[in-house]
N, C-alpha and C positions, 0 to 999 in steps of 0.2 A: 498586269501581275500585282503592282503597287497598291492599284484602285480597288483589287478584289481584298488584298489585304489589311487595308483599311474598312473598306465596307465589313469583314468576318469581325475586327476589331470593334468596329461600332455596334453591330450588332451585339458581341458578347456584353459589351456595356449596357445596351440596352435591356437586355433579359437579364440581368444580374440583379436588381431589384424584383422580377416577377418570382424567381427563384427563391426570394427570401421570404413572399408573398404565401408563395405555397408548400414552402417546406415545413415541417413536414406531412406529407399525402399518405404515406402508408408506413407501416412499423418500422422504428429503429432497432436495430442490433448492437449489444454493447459487449463486447468480448471482455473478459477478466481472467488475469492469471493465477485465479485461486480456485479450487475446490469450494464446492458448495459448504456452509457452516462457520466460516470466519469471517473474521472484521470485514475485508474487502468485499465481501459476498454481500453482508448484511448492509453496508455501507451503498453501495452500489443498486440493490434492491431499495432502499430508502429513496434514494435521488430519482432511480429510473420510475417510481412510483409517482413520485411528484412532478417530473418531468411531463409525463403520462398526460397528466390531469392539466397541465398548463397548457401543451400543445398540443391536444388533443389526436395523438397517436400513441401507440402501446410502444414504449422502449422496454425492451426485450434484454437480460441479462443471459449472457451465454458464457457459462464457465469452461475456460479453457487450460487447464492446468498443467505446466509444464516447469522445468527447469529455468529460470532466466524470464519467464514469460515470454516464450519463444513464440509457443503456439497461438497465442492469444495475441501477439502481437501481430505473425504472420496472416492470421484470420483477417486481422483489420485491414491489413494492405490488400489481401485478395479480394475485399468485400467494395475495392473501387474508390473511386473519387467522388462520390454524389454525397455524403451524409449521412448513406443510411447504415455503415457500418462504424462505430466509432469506438474505445477500448479505454481501460483505465489502466493510469501509471501509478505507480507510487515511489515512495524513494527505494525500493528493493528495483526498482528498473533503472533506477541511477546506480545502485551498488552494481547491477548485473554488467552493467558496461566495463566497468572495471576487473568484475570475477570472472569471467567466462573470456577465453579466446577465441570463440567463433561465437558471437551474440544472435548470427543470422539475420540484425535487422538494425537498424542506425534511429535510435528516438529522437535525437537532432535534427536529421535531415531527411527522413522517411513519414515523421510524421509532425504535426503542429497541434499546440495547446488550446483548449477553449477556458476553463477554469479550473482553479483549486478546488476541491470539496470539502476537505478538513483537515484536519490534524491531531495527534495522538500520542499518547505513550503506549510500550507493552510491559507487561507484567512479569518477574520472576516470581514463579509458585512452586511449592512442592504438594506433597500430599498430604490431608490435616493431621495424619497418624505419621505424616515422617519424624524424626530424630531431630531435622534440620529447624530450629525454631525461627531462625534470624538468618540473612544471611553470612553473616561472620560465621555461624555453624557450620553452614556449607564449606564456606571456605577454608576453614581449620580442618577439615576432612577432609578436603580433596588434597592439602598441600599435606596431610599425612599420609594417604594412602594414594600415589599418584598414577594414574589411568583407571581407580577402580569406578569412578563415580561418572557418570553420561548425564549429558543435558538434553532437550526432548525441542523439537522446533519443526515447523511445517516448511514444505519446498524448499529443495535447494537453491540458492540464489536470493532468498527472500530476505527482508529485513531482519526476521526474525532469527534465521541462522546466523548474518552475519553480527547481528546482536551477540549471539552467543560465543562465536568466534573470537570477538573483539573482546567479549567478556573473559574470557580465557586467557588470552593476550596480555590484556591490561592489568589482570591478577595475578598472573604468572602461576597459573595452574594447569596439571596436564587432567584434562575432563574430555571425553567422546561427544561428539556434537551430534545427534542422533534425528535425521529429517523423518516425521512422516507423513502420509499424505493428505490428511485434513487434520480439522482442532479437532472435533471430536474423537478422532482415534489418539490422539496427541494427550487430551485430558485422561481418558481411558486408562492409557498407560502409566500418565504420572500416578493418576489415583492407586493403581495397583503394582504400580512401585518398578515398574519395568524400566522407566527414567526416575534419576534422584529430583531433576528440578526441569521445570518447561520454562520457555519464554513465548507468550503470546496475548493478544490483546486481553486485557482486563476484562471486557464486556463478554467476552467468549466462554470467560470462566466463572460471570460474576453469582449464577444460580449455588454452583458448587463450592465459591467464597463464602457465601454466605450459610450455608448449613454445615459449613465446617470439614467439606470433602479435600477442600484445597486451602491451601494458606497461602496469602501474598507476602513476598517476603521484601521486594523492593519493586519501583519501577525504573525504565529506562531514562526518561528523560533529567534535564537537570533541575529540574522545579517540582514542587509537590502537586499531587493530580486533585484536582477535586472530585475525581470520581473513585480514587481509593485515597481517602484524604488520611489514610493512618498507615499509609506505607511510605518508609522513606525513598528518596532516589538510591539507586547502586551505587553514586560517588559519597554518599552520606554514611552508605551503609557497609563499607570497608573497599571501593575501588575509585580512590580520586582522580577526577576527570574523566568518568565515564557518561556519554552523554549522545541518545540517541533516540533524539524524538523523530516523529514517524508523521508523512503525510499521504494522501493521495489527490488523484485528479483526473480529470477527462479529456484524453486529446483526439484527435481525428488525422487519417492519413493526411499527409503534405499534398497540397492542389485542390483540398474541399474548397469550395467557392468562397469570399471572405462574408458574402451577407449570410451563409448558412451558421459558417462561425459566429458571427454577432448576434443571429437569433438563439442560436445555444447559450451565447455568454449570458445575455441581457434574461433568458430565461431561467439559467441556473442562478444567476445574483438575485436574481426574486425570487427563488424556491427558497434559498437556502439562507434568503434574512426572513424568513416568515418563523414566527414564533411556534408554530406547530412541527416544522422541520428541523428547528432548531432544539426544540424537547427532544424529538425522535432520534438525532443524531447525537445528544449528551447522555440519553438512556443507554447509548451503547459504547459511551468511551468517546465519541467523537465532538469537538469543538469544529462546527461549520466555520468553514474559511474560504468564501468565493473569492477568485481574483479576476482580474485583466487577462487577456493572454499573454499580454505583454509580458507581464509580473511573472505567472507561470512559468513562460519560456527561458527566464530569466533565472530563476528558483532552480530550473532541471538542470541549467548549464551548470550552476554551481555546486548543486550537489553532487554531479557527476564527477569533476572536479575535488570535490572534498572525501568521495569516498573511496577514489584512487590513491590518494593520498593514505587513508585511512587502511587500507587494504596493503597498500606498499610499506607503511612505518611497522603494523603487524604482523607481516609476513605471512597472509593468507594465502594457502596453495590455489592458483585457478583454477577454475572447471575446464 
C-alpha cells in the first residue's frame, strides 16, 4: 500500500511539468461578479484579450452579477480545479466577508491568488445641471434636508456601495444609498435626477464628464488622480480621513496545480507590463499592478481585516 502511494506521488510530480507545458489547451472561463459595462467588466476584457494572445487560447469573460459576488465565486468553484475556470476578485470581495452574514464561499480557503491586475479610484459625481457644484454643496444640502437626498451605486456588497455607506457615516449625513443593476443604468438615473449623486469608476462616466452631462465632485482615494486631475479627494472636499482605494485581481479555486498558477502569473506579469496594455488600462482609469501570488494573498487578507474594522466602526448593517 505504501509503495502504491509513493508511486502515485511520484507520478503526480512527474506529470506536473507536463501540465504547465500543455496549459491551456482549450478556452478558459473567467467569472466576474458584475454586469457588463462597468470597470470590472472592462478591465477583465482587456486582460482576457491579452492573455488570449499570450497563451494561444481564448479567455472568455462570464458576467455573473449577484450581491457579494456569490454567484461568480460559486460558478468558479463548480468549474473544478483544472485551471479552466477562474474568477475576478476585487476589494468588494474583501468587503463582502464583513458585510454578509452568509457569504456562501470563503475567498481565503476556497481560492488561491494568481496576480493583481490593477488599482483605481471611484468618482463621486452629479448630473451636469445639478445644483451641487461641489461636494461641500451636496453635504450642506444633505444636512439641511435629512433623508431627502440619495446616492446611487451598483451591486449590493460592492466597493461602490460601501464607499457610499462609509461616506454617509463619516460625513454624518442622512441619505439613502440606492443600488442599481448596471453602471449604464446608474449613469442614466443620475443624469435625469433620480439620484442626487453617484459613486462609480470615472472611466465609466468619462464621455458624459467630457460633454458636461455629469460633473465630478471628488475621488475616493487619498491622492489626486491622474485620470481626473481636476477633482479633489473626498477628504479634501469635506470628509477628512476618507480613503477608499480600489483594486482587482485574478484568483483560481484552491487546488489548481501550482504549475498552472505559475504559468498564469508569468503571463499576467508580462502582459500587464507591456506598454500597450498599460495604456489600455490607463485609458479606463486603471493603473496596471501585477503581483506575485503571495503578495496578492497577503493583500486580500489585510483588506478583509481592514474592511471588517471599517464596517464595524461605521455601524453599517450586514446583509
